[in-house]
N, C-alpha and C positions, 0 to 999 in steps of 0.2 A: 504494500500500500504506500504509494508515493506521498500522499497527504500526511500520513502518520510520521514518516521520516522527516518531512519538511517541518512539522510542528516540533519534533524532537530537536532539530537543529536550531530552530528559533528559540526554544526553551533554553538550550545550552548557551546560545549567544547572549540572551537576556541575563541569564544567571551570572556568566563571567563578567559581562559589562557592568551590571548593577553592583556586583560584589566589589569591583574596583572603584566605582564611583563612591559607594558608601564608605569604603576605607579611606579614600583620599579627601572627600569633600563634606562629609557629615560629621559634626562635632559630637562625639560620644565621650563620656568620662574615660580617662586614660586606661583604667583597669578593665574595660569592657571589650570583649572580642565579639564582633557581629559576623555571622556567617550566613550567606544565602545558601540554603541546603538544596532547594529544588524550585523549579518554576513549572506551573501548569497553565499553558495558554489555551484559550478556547479555539476551536477550529476556525472561527471567523476572525481571529486575531483581535477581537474587540476587548477582551479582558485577560488579565494574567494574575494568577494567584502566586505570590512570592512568599515562599516559606523561609523563615529566618530562625536562627537559634542564637542564643546569647550565652556567653561564659564570662563570669559566673551567672547562674540562673536566678539571680535576685533582681527585683525591680523590672521584670520583663515588660510589665504594662507601661512603665515609664519609657523604656527603650522603644517599644512599639509606637508610643506617642511621638517620640523624636522622628522616627521614620515617617509617620503619617503627616507630621508637620511639614516635612520636606517633600511630600509626595509629588507635587506639581514640578518642582525643580528636578526631581529624579526622572520623571516621565520626559521632561524636556531634554535632559542629558542623554537619555536612551535614544530618543528620536534623532538628536544631533549626531551621536556616535554611530548608531547602526543605520541611519538614513533609511528608515522604514517608511513606506507610504502610510501605513496604519500603525499608530502607536497604541498599544493595548492600555486600557485603564488598569492601573495597578491596585492590587489589594494585598496588604501585608498580613501574613498569618504566622503565628508562633508555631514552630515545628514541634510536634508532640512525639514524633518517631524517635528522636534522639534521646528523649527522656525515658521512653519505654525500653530502648536498647540498653541504656545505662543501667536501668533497674534490673534487667535480665542478666546483664554481665555481673552485676553485684551479687545477685542470687546464685549464679553459677560459681563464682569465687567462694561464696559462703559454703556451698555444697562441697567443693573441692577440699576445703579446710576440715570438714567433718569426716 
């Protein structure tokens, strides 16, 4: 399916580009690491869910607020950098998968010790 591969490539481009822009141009406290973990763009390219994780995982609501406060700036930068005809409307979502994976890893380590 050519359309699926196209969306996958667009997702990867947005992920890499947005990750770089966030690291360079958005002011977060110095002890916070923000990672764009994945991107899910709609088939019509009108919307993109951007999944992000924060380390340490405290004050995630505040960090999402910072990203959302800069939403239009980030969309503009994506458009300028990728030169897309359609710039997807971005929605930031806190990544839950990494928390679940960390918890599973912790439980496995606990089992190994016993």
